[in-house]
N, C-alpha and C positions, 0 to 999 in steps of 0.2 A: 197613887194619889187620885186619879180619876176625874180631873176637871180641866176645862179648856180656858185659856186666857188668850186674848188677842191684843197685840201691841202695835203701835205705830209711833215712830219717832219722826217728828217733823224737822225740816231744815232750820227753822227759825227758833229752835229751842223748846218746842212743845212736844211733850210725850204723853201718850194715852195708853192705859192698860184697861181692858174690859173683860169681865168674867160673866157669861150669861147664866151659869148655874147659880151664882150668888147675887146676880143682878147688881154687881158692884163695878164702879168705874173710878179710876184714879187718873187725874190729869195734873201734870206739872209743867210749869213754864220756867225755863232757865234764862235769865237775862244775859248771862255770859256764856256764849256757845262753847267756849273752851272747857267749861266745867260739865257739859252735858254727858260726856263719856264717863265721868266720875259718879254722877248722880244716878244714871240709868240702872246700873247693877243693884244699887242700894234700894231703889224703888221696887224693882222686881222681887227682891228677897223679902221686903216688908209686905208687899201685896200677897206673896205666897203664904207668909205667916198668917195673915188675916183669913185667907181662904181655908187654910188647914184648921183653924180654930172653929170654923162653922161645922 
């Protein structure tokens, strides 16, 4: 693939993924912390699809 992406998952339901090569950032705030572990893998896969399209 050949791109870098940086991720940070905050304690209070905030998740951020950043790719410097495409200058793209996705930030998601989950109001229900119990669902954070369900949403995170989905976000990563969708972000990867966006980067590959470029």
